[in-house]
C-alpha positions as a Markdown table, in Angstrom:
| # | Residue | x | y | z |
|---|---|---|---|---|
| 1 | Met | -144.0 | -139.2 | -227.2 |
| 2 | Val | -140.8 | -139.1 | -229.5 |
| 3 | Ala | -142.3 | -141.7 | -231.5 |
| 4 | Arg | -145.4 | -139.7 | -232.1 |
| 5 | Ser | -143.3 | -136.7 | -233.1 |
| 6 | Leu | -141.1 | -138.8 | -235.5 |
| 7 | Glu | -143.9 | -140.3 | -236.7 |
| 8 | Arg | -145.7 | -136.8 | -237.9 |
| 9 | Ala | -142.8 | -135.7 | -239.0 |
| 10 | Phe | -142.1 | -138.0 | -241.2 |
| 11 | Phe | -145.7 | -137.8 | -242.8 |
| 12 | Tyr | -144.9 | -134.0 | -242.9 |
| 13 | Ser | -141.7 | -134.7 | -244.9 |
| 14 | Leu | -143.8 | -137.2 | -247.0 |
| 15 | Ala | -146.4 | -134.5 | -247.9 |
| 16 | Leu | -143.2 | -131.9 | -248.5 |
| 17 | Phe | -141.8 | -134.4 | -250.9 |
| 18 | Ser | -145.1 | -135.2 | -252.3 |
| 19 | Asn | -145.4 | -131.4 | -252.8 |
| 20 | Tyr | -142.2 | -131.0 | -254.8 |
| 21 | Ser | -143.2 | -133.1 | -257.5 |
| 22 | Leu | -145.9 | -131.0 | -258.4 |
| 23 | Trp | -143.6 | -127.7 | -257.5 |
| 24 | Phe | -144.0 | -127.2 | -261.0 |
| 25 | Gly | -147.7 | -127.9 | -262.1 |
| 26 | Pro | -150.4 | -125.0 | -262.1 |
| 27 | Arg | -151.3 | -124.5 | -258.9 |
| 28 | Ala | -147.6 | -124.2 | -257.8 |
| 29 | Gly | -148.3 | -121.2 | -255.8 |
| 30 | Val | -150.6 | -123.1 | -253.9 |
| 31 | Tyr | -148.4 | -126.1 | -253.4 |
| 32 | Ser | -145.5 | -123.8 | -252.8 |
| 33 | Phe | -147.3 | -122.1 | -249.8 |
| 34 | Val | -149.1 | -125.2 | -248.4 |
| 35 | Gly | -145.2 | -126.6 | -248.2 |
| 36 | Glu | -143.9 | -123.5 | -246.5 |
| 37 | Ile | -146.5 | -124.6 | -243.6 |
| 38 | Leu | -145.6 | -128.1 | -243.3 |
| 39 | His | -141.7 | -126.7 | -243.3 |
| 40 | Ile | -142.9 | -124.3 | -240.4 |
| 41 | Gln | -145.0 | -127.2 | -238.8 |
| 42 | Leu | -141.9 | -129.3 | -239.2 |
| 43 | Gly | -139.6 | -127.0 | -237.9 |
| 44 | Ser | -141.7 | -126.3 | -235.1 |
| 45 | Val | -142.1 | -130.3 | -234.8 |
| 46 | Arg | -138.5 | -130.5 | -234.4 |
| 47 | Ala | -138.1 | -127.9 | -231.9 |
| 48 | Gly | -140.5 | -129.4 | -229.5 |
| 49 | Ser | -138.9 | -132.7 | -229.6 |
| 50 | Leu | -135.6 | -130.7 | -228.8 |
| 51 | Gly | -136.9 | -128.8 | -226.0 |
| 52 | Gly | -138.2 | -132.2 | -223.9 |
| 53 | Asn | -140.7 | -134.5 | -224.2 |
């Protein structure tokens, strides 16, 4: 369970980092919105892993 959560968190953070590289692109608004969604998801994953597996 822990490994699965860490794997998901890794891919979320990877998506966030690739999002930041496109931050100033033509679709910056869309990318920042997706980044916020992923950030919220990452927070809930982190909270879920802390809350007991």
